SEGUPA-337069 format. One line per field, with one value per atom (N, C-alpha, C): x, y, z; residue in one letter; residue number from 1; atom name; chain. Coordinates in nm, 3 decimals, decimal comma. Each point is the difference from the previous one (the first is absolute). Example, Ala and Ser with C-alpha at 12.3 -4.5 7.8 and 13.67 -1.06 7.14 Angstrom:
2
u	[1,319 -0,089 0,090 -0,035 0,082 -0,077]
v	[-0,569 0,119 0,120 0,105 0,119 0,109]
w	[0,780 0,000 0,000 -0,072 0,006 0,073]
resn	[A A A S S S]
resi	[1 1 1 2 2 2]
name	[N CA C N CA C]
chain	[A A A A A A]
END
This chain:
108
u	[5,137 -0,089 -0,068 0,075 -0,058 -0,100 0,030 -0,093 -0,133 0,006 -0,123 -0,080 0,067 -0,068 -0,057 0,021 -0,056 0,097 0,125 0,101 0,075 0,070 0,083 0,146 0,061 0,137 0,103 0,102 0,120 0,112 0,054 0,096 0,140 0,097 0,141 0,078 0,096 0,088 0,127 0,026 0,115 -0,048 0,033 -0,052 0,049 0,119 0,051 -0,086 -0,034 -0,088 -0,139 -0,050 -0,131 -0,005 0,105 0,007 -0,003 0,072 0,005 -0,138 -0,066 -0,134 -0,096 0,006 -0,086 0,029 0,128 0,038 -0,046 -0,010 -0,043 -0,149 -0,080 -0,144 -0,065 0,036 -0,055 -0,152 -0,058 -0,146 -0,075 0,066 -0,064 -0,014 0,059 0,003 -0,084 -0,093 -0,082 0,070 0,087 0,074 0,125 0,095 0,122 0,013 0,010 0,028 0,143 0,077 0,142 0,050 0,087 0,062 0,112 0,025 0,109 0,135 0,014 0,128 -0,004 0,086 0,007 0,146 0,031 0,136 0,027 0,122 0,050 -0,035 -0,129 -0,039 -0,118 -0,020 -0,108 -0,131 -0,107 -0,129 0,001 0,078 0,011 0,068 0,100 0,065 -0,095 -0,081 -0,102 -0,094 -0,043 -0,090 0,064 0,127 0,069 -0,004 0,024 -0,004 -0,141 -0,099 -0,138 -0,042 0,036 -0,040 0,066 0,105 0,062 -0,093 -0,091 -0,081 -0,150 -0,046 -0,144 -0,036 -0,128 -0,049 -0,092 0,025 -0,080 0,000 -0,116 -0,004 0,090 0,072 0,092 -0,027 0,016 -0,009 0,130 0,062 0,124 -0,028 0,051 -0,022 0,131 -0,006 0,124 -0,031 0,091 -0,006 0,059 0,086 0,060 0,041 -0,055 0,033 0,049 0,120 0,054 -0,074 -0,010 -0,071 0,051 0,131 0,053 -0,041 -0,021 -0,048 -0,146 -0,080 -0,140 -0,008 0,086 0,005 0,036 0,101 0,040 -0,113 -0,070 -0,114 -0,105 -0,030 -0,098 0,050 0,128 0,057 -0,008 0,013 -0,008 -0,143 -0,095 -0,140 -0,058 0,062 -0,057 -0,128 -0,109 -0,132 -0,035 0,064 -0,035 0,120 -0,003 0,103 -0,072 0,041 -0,063 0,107 -0,031 0,088 -0,025 0,108 -0,012 -0,012 -0,058 -0,052 -0,126 -0,018 -0,114 -0,122 -0,116 -0,125 -0,088 -0,089 -0,083 -0,080 -0,057 -0,084 0,081 0,118 0,084 0,041 0,043 0,042 -0,120 -0,115 -0,119 -0,040 -0,002 -0,038 0,099 0,128 0,101 -0,004 -0,018 -0,013 -0,123 -0,111 -0,122 0,024 0,068 0,026 0,090 0,114 0,093 -0,055 -0,080 -0,057 -0,109 -0,052 -0,104 0,059 0,131 0,064 0,004 -0,001 0,013 0,136 0,004 0,124 0,099 0,126 0,106 0,093 0,090 0,096 0,130 0,070 0,129 0,102 0,101 0,110 0,093 0,021 0,088 0,132]
v	[4,656 0,064 -0,104 -0,095 -0,098 -0,091 -0,037 -0,080 0,070 0,130 0,078 0,010 -0,017 0,006 -0,136 -0,103 -0,131 -0,098 0,040 -0,087 -0,074 -0,107 -0,074 0,021 0,107 0,031 -0,097 -0,024 -0,073 0,102 0,042 0,110 -0,047 0,058 -0,029 0,130 0,019 0,116 -0,032 -0,127 -0,045 -0,045 0,073 -0,036 -0,135 -0,043 -0,130 -0,110 0,017 -0,096 0,002 0,117 0,012 -0,076 0,013 -0,072 -0,151 -0,046 -0,142 -0,051 0,073 -0,040 -0,003 0,100 0,008 -0,118 -0,026 -0,105 -0,138 -0,021 -0,130 -0,025 0,105 -0,019 0,123 0,028 0,119 -0,002 -0,118 -0,011 0,059 0,020 0,057 0,151 0,063 0,145 0,051 0,089 0,063 0,119 0,064 0,117 0,015 0,078 0,031 0,152 0,053 0,141 0,009 0,087 0,005 0,144 0,032 0,132 0,001 0,115 0,013 -0,007 0,072 0,008 -0,088 -0,104 -0,093 -0,039 -0,056 -0,049 -0,121 -0,017 -0,115 0,009 0,003 0,009 0,094 0,051 0,097 -0,072 0,075 -0,052 -0,044 0,066 -0,041 -0,136 -0,025 -0,130 -0,109 0,032 -0,094 -0,033 0,101 -0,021 -0,091 0,020 -0,086 -0,146 -0,026 -0,137 -0,059 0,075 -0,049 -0,023 0,091 -0,009 -0,117 -0,056 -0,117 -0,120 -0,002 -0,119 0,022 0,117 0,023 0,140 0,017 0,131 0,060 -0,031 0,056 0,152 0,064 0,146 0,063 0,102 0,067 0,149 0,056 0,143 0,043 0,103 0,053 0,133 0,016 0,121 0,074 0,133 0,077 0,142 0,053 0,141 0,087 -0,060 0,071 -0,103 0,013 -0,092 0,081 -0,029 0,066 -0,048 0,083 -0,040 -0,132 -0,022 -0,125 -0,121 0,020 -0,110 -0,031 0,103 -0,021 -0,071 0,038 -0,066 -0,147 -0,029 -0,139 -0,079 0,062 -0,066 -0,039 0,089 -0,031 -0,114 0,003 -0,107 -0,136 0,001 -0,124 -0,046 0,078 -0,037 0,033 0,092 0,043 0,077 -0,046 0,051 0,133 0,032 0,122 0,064 0,132 0,079 0,092 -0,003 0,084 0,090 0,128 0,094 -0,002 0,014 0,015 0,147 0,037 -0,088 -0,073 -0,121 -0,083 0,040 -0,017 0,012 -0,117 -0,039 -0,119 0,004 0,114 0,009 -0,024 0,058 -0,019 -0,146 -0,063 -0,140 -0,087 0,022 -0,078 0,014 0,122 0,023 -0,065 0,010 -0,057 -0,153 -0,059 -0,145 -0,049 0,067 -0,037 0,008 0,106 0,018 -0,111 -0,027 -0,098 -0,142 -0,029 -0,133 -0,025 0,106 -0,015 -0,008 0,020 -0,005 -0,143 -0,017 -0,136 -0,059 -0,130 -0,069 0,013 0,010 0,005 -0,118 -0,020 -0,110 0,052 -0,087 0,043 0,023 0,081 0,021 -0,120 -0,067 -0,118 0,029]
w	[2,863 -0,095 -0,090 -0,054 -0,091 0,071 0,123 0,078 0,022 0,027 0,018 -0,128 -0,113 -0,130 -0,040 0,085 -0,027 -0,066 -0,016 -0,058 0,110 -0,037 0,093 -0,039 0,047 -0,043 0,058 -0,080 0,042 -0,011 0,112 0,002 0,033 -0,071 0,027 -0,013 0,088 -0,009 -0,078 -0,024 -0,077 -0,138 -0,106 -0,132 -0,050 0,039 -0,041 0,062 0,125 0,068 -0,063 -0,034 -0,063 -0,132 -0,081 -0,127 0,026 0,099 0,033 0,042 0,087 0,046 -0,118 -0,084 -0,117 -0,095 -0,027 -0,094 0,045 0,131 0,052 -0,017 -0,015 -0,017 -0,064 -0,125 -0,066 -0,014 -0,003 -0,015 0,119 0,112 0,119 -0,007 -0,102 -0,009 -0,116 0,031 -0,104 -0,061 0,077 -0,046 0,086 -0,052 0,074 0,006 0,121 0,021 0,050 -0,061 0,032 -0,003 0,092 0,000 -0,103 -0,058 -0,095 0,071 0,110 0,072 0,123 -0,002 0,112 0,021 0,117 0,020 -0,089 -0,039 -0,078 -0,148 -0,035 -0,140 -0,015 -0,119 -0,024 -0,035 0,003 -0,042 -0,145 -0,083 -0,140 -0,011 0,085 0,000 0,050 0,098 0,047 -0,116 -0,072 -0,114 -0,105 -0,028 -0,097 0,043 0,130 0,051 -0,016 0,038 -0,007 -0,144 -0,088 -0,141 -0,073 0,053 -0,063 0,005 0,097 0,022 -0,001 0,039 0,008 -0,049 -0,024 -0,043 0,106 0,127 0,110 -0,012 0,012 -0,008 0,107 -0,041 0,092 0,006 0,119 0,023 0,065 -0,054 0,054 0,068 0,122 0,079 0,018 -0,001 0,018 0,043 0,082 0,036 -0,109 -0,081 -0,113 -0,104 -0,120 -0,107 -0,120 -0,043 -0,118 -0,125 -0,103 -0,123 -0,058 0,002 -0,055 0,083 0,131 0,084 -0,033 -0,021 -0,039 -0,135 -0,093 -0,131 0,015 0,082 0,024 0,066 0,093 0,065 -0,104 -0,091 -0,105 -0,089 -0,037 -0,083 0,071 0,131 0,078 0,022 -0,044 0,016 0,136 0,070 0,128 -0,030 0,057 -0,036 0,066 0,112 0,070 0,067 0,003 0,069 0,097 0,125 0,103 0,062 0,007 0,067 0,150 0,076 0,145 0,031 0,110 0,105 -0,045 0,053 -0,035 0,080 -0,062 0,075 -0,040 0,089 -0,019 -0,130 -0,031 -0,120 -0,127 -0,007 -0,119 -0,015 0,109 -0,005 -0,037 0,061 -0,031 -0,146 -0,050 -0,140 -0,096 0,028 -0,089 0,004 0,117 0,009 -0,077 0,017 -0,073 -0,150 -0,043 -0,143 -0,054 0,064 -0,055 0,010 0,100 0,012 -0,104 -0,059 -0,103 -0,141 -0,013 -0,132 -0,051 -0,134 -0,055 0,037 0,019 0,033 -0,116 0,035 -0,101 0,021 -0,092 0,009 0,063 0,075 0,056 -0,111 0,031 -0,094 0,010 -0,109 0,005 -0,065]
resn	[M M M L L L G G G R R R L L L G G G Y Y Y E E E P P P V V V C C C H H H T T T D D D P P P V V V R R R A A A I I I S S S V V V Y Y Y A A A N N N S S S P P P E E E K K K F F F S S S A A A V V V L L L C C C D D D L L L S S S M M M P P P K K K I I I S S S G G G L L L Q Q Q V V V A A A R R R H H H I I I R R R Q Q Q H H H T T T A A A T T T P P P M M M I I I L L L M M M S S S G G G F F F M M M R R R P P P E E E E E E A A A D D D E E E A A A R R R R R R L L L G G G I I I A A A G G G L L L I I I D D D K K K P P P L L L D D D S S S A A A T T T V V V A A A N N N E E E L L L T T T R R R V V V L L L S S S L L L P P P A A A T T T Q Q Q P P P N N N S S S]
resi	[1 1 1 2 2 2 3 3 3 4 4 4 5 5 5 6 6 6 7 7 7 8 8 8 9 9 9 10 10 10 11 11 11 12 12 12 13 13 13 14 14 14 15 15 15 16 16 16 17 17 17 18 18 18 19 19 19 20 20 20 21 21 21 22 22 22 23 23 23 24 24 24 25 25 25 26 26 26 27 27 27 28 28 28 29 29 29 30 30 30 31 31 31 32 32 32 33 33 33 34 34 34 35 35 35 36 36 36 37 37 37 38 38 38 39 39 39 40 40 40 41 41 41 42 42 42 43 43 43 44 44 44 45 45 45 46 46 46 47 47 47 48 48 48 49 49 49 50 50 50 51 51 51 52 52 52 53 53 53 54 54 54 55 55 55 56 56 56 57 57 57 58 58 58 59 59 59 60 60 60 61 61 61 62 62 62 63 63 63 64 64 64 65 65 65 66 66 66 67 67 67 68 68 68 69 69 69 70 70 70 71 71 71 72 72 72 73 73 73 74 74 74 75 75 75 76 76 76 77 77 77 78 78 78 79 79 79 80 80 80 81 81 81 82 82 82 83 83 83 84 84 84 85 85 85 86 86 86 87 87 87 88 88 88 89 89 89 90 90 90 91 91 91 92 92 92 93 93 93 94 94 94 95 95 95 96 96 96 97 97 97 98 98 98 99 99 99 100 100 100 101 101 101 102 102 102 103 103 103 104 104 104 105 105 105 106 106 106 107 107 107 108 108 108]
name	[N CA C N CA C N CA C N CA C N CA C N CA C N CA C N CA C N CA C N CA C N CA C N CA C N CA C N CA C N CA C N CA C N CA C N CA C N CA C N CA C N CA C N CA C N CA C N CA C N CA C N CA C N CA C N CA C N CA C N CA C N CA C N CA C N CA C N CA C N CA C N CA C N CA C N CA C N CA C N CA C N CA C N CA C N CA C N CA C N CA C N CA C N CA C N CA C N CA C N CA C N CA C N CA C N CA C N CA C N CA C N CA C N CA C N CA C N CA C N CA C N CA C N CA C N CA C N CA C N CA C N CA C N CA C N CA C N CA C N CA C N CA C N CA C N CA C N CA C N CA C N CA C N CA C N CA C N CA C N CA C N CA C N CA C N CA C N CA C N CA C N CA C N CA C N CA C N CA C N CA C N CA C N CA C N CA C N CA C N CA C N CA C N CA C N CA C N CA C N CA C N CA C N CA C N CA C N CA C N CA C N CA C N CA C N CA C]
chain	[A A A A A A A A A A A A A A A A A A A A A A A A A A A A A A A A A A A A A A A A A A A A A A A A A A A A A A A A A A A A A A A A A A A A A A A A A A A A A A A A A A A A A A A A A A A A A A A A A A A A A A A A A A A A A A A A A A A A A A A A A A A A A A A A A A A A A A A A A A A A A A A A A A A A A A A A A A A A A A A A A A A A A A A A A A A A A A A A A A A A A A A A A A A A A A A A A A A A A A A A A A A A A A A A A A A A A A A A A A A A A A A A A A A A A A A A A A A A A A A A A A A A A A A A A A A A A A A A A A A A A A A A A A A A A A A A A A A A A A A A A A A A A A A A A A A A A A A A A A A A A A A A A A A A A A A A A A A A A A A A A A A A]
END
């Protein structure tokens, strides 16, 4: 889907591996899209790792997000929340919106 929208996605099914790849070259990423529910660690935990070092815009996707998870996502500076099922228009609109936001500083 992201490739059809003109982006060059870097996809990983293992969130620990994704964090490692991101940490080695965060400058290569304009945004991070992450699922809330994943094996090993959650999307919120991924966001915590990323926020320690960079303020790359993040979008969190979920089929079901509890209110406290949405609150935590906002506290972590996650710029967008998308409900599943995903559709191209929603993803495209949300990516356009978060990429146009002013840059923020990472949480140190």
